[in-house]
C-alpha positions as CSV (number, residue, x, y, z in Angstrom):
1,M,-1.7,-62.8,-205.8
2,Q,-0.8,-59.2,-205.8
3,N,-0.1,-59.2,-209.6
4,V,-3.5,-60.6,-210.4
5,K,-6.0,-58.2,-212.0
6,L,-9.4,-57.8,-210.6
7,S,-11.0,-58.6,-213.9
8,D,-9.1,-62.0,-213.9
9,L,-10.4,-62.7,-210.4
10,N,-13.9,-61.9,-211.5
11,K,-13.6,-64.2,-214.5
12,M,-12.3,-67.0,-212.3
13,L,-15.1,-66.4,-209.8
14,A,-17.7,-66.5,-212.6
15,L,-16.3,-69.8,-213.9
16,S,-16.2,-71.3,-210.4
17,L,-19.8,-70.3,-209.8
18,F,-20.8,-71.7,-213.2
19,I,-19.1,-75.0,-212.5
20,G,-20.5,-75.1,-208.9
21,L,-24.0,-74.7,-210.2
22,I,-23.8,-77.0,-213.2
23,F,-21.8,-79.8,-211.6
24,P,-24.4,-80.9,-208.9
25,A,-27.2,-80.7,-211.4
26,S,-25.2,-83.0,-213.8
27,C,-24.8,-85.6,-211.0
28,S,-28.5,-86.3,-210.5
29,G,-29.6,-89.9,-210.8
30,D,-31.5,-91.6,-213.6
31,E,-33.6,-88.6,-214.6
32,E,-34.6,-88.6,-218.3
33,T,-33.8,-85.6,-220.4
34,K,-37.1,-83.8,-221.2
35,F,-35.8,-82.0,-224.3
36,R,-33.6,-82.6,-227.2
37,L,-31.4,-80.2,-229.1
38,T,-31.4,-80.1,-232.8
39,S,-28.1,-80.5,-234.6
40,R,-28.1,-76.7,-235.3
41,E,-28.6,-76.0,-231.6
42,R,-25.9,-78.3,-230.6
43,I,-23.5,-76.6,-233.0
44,Q,-24.4,-73.2,-231.6
45,V,-23.9,-74.4,-228.0
46,D,-20.6,-76.0,-229.0
47,T,-19.4,-72.8,-230.7
48,L,-20.4,-70.6,-227.7
49,Y,-18.7,-73.0,-225.3
50,N,-15.5,-73.0,-227.3
51,R,-15.4,-69.2,-227.5
52,Q,-15.8,-68.9,-223.8
53,I,-13.2,-71.6,-223.1
54,D,-10.7,-70.0,-225.4
55,S,-11.0,-66.6,-223.7
56,L,-10.9,-68.2,-220.2
57,R,-7.9,-70.4,-221.2
58,A,-5.8,-67.4,-222.1
59,D,-6.7,-65.6,-218.8
60,L,-6.0,-68.7,-216.7
61,D,-2.7,-69.4,-218.5
62,S,-1.7,-65.8,-217.8
63,F,-2.7,-66.2,-214.2
64,C,-0.7,-69.4,-213.9
65,T,2.3,-67.8,-215.5
66,Q,2.2,-64.9,-213.1
67,S,1.8,-66.9,-210.0
68,H,4.0,-69.9,-210.9
69,D,7.2,-68.7,-209.2
70,Q,5.4,-67.7,-206.0
71,L,3.5,-70.9,-205.8
72,L,6.6,-73.0,-206.5
73,S,8.5,-71.2,-203.8
74,L,5.7,-71.8,-201.3
75,A,5.6,-75.5,-202.3
76,V,9.4,-75.9,-202.0
77,D,9.5,-74.1,-198.6
78,S,6.7,-76.4,-197.3
79,I,8.5,-79.5,-198.5
80,L,11.8,-78.4,-196.9
81,Q,10.0,-77.7,-193.6
82,E,8.5,-81.1,-193.6
83,R,11.8,-82.8,-194.4
84,K,13.6,-80.9,-191.6
85,K,10.8,-81.9,-189.2
86,T,11.2,-85.6,-190.2
87,E,15.0,-85.4,-189.9
88,M,14.7,-83.9,-186.4
89,E,12.3,-86.7,-185.4
90,L,14.7,-89.4,-186.8
91,R,17.7,-87.8,-185.0
92,K,15.8,-88.0,-181.7
93,R,15.5,-91.7,-182.1
94,I,19.2,-92.3,-182.5
95,P,20.7,-93.4,-179.2
96,K,23.4,-91.1,-177.8
97,P,26.7,-92.8,-176.9
98,N,27.6,-92.9,-173.2
99,N,31.0,-91.3,-172.6
């Protein structure tokens, strides 16, 4: 994470907060919508949404590219550690021959 720019982190934080605030509100029960958007307003919302997503997508792709090798290395190390632990447990169960 040392290669990540502060502006990238700020953008990801802003996106996380936005999703965190919108998601619970979208899960509310059977409440009826009290307003309707016109087709022009829906087009405007869609356009603004797509512009934001396009700029965030580029930033997130860049972040993923930068951190891919480090995250992959951590994942492989974790898997190898678990495999070695499992192997040791299995070897303990093998009876030792009496000489």
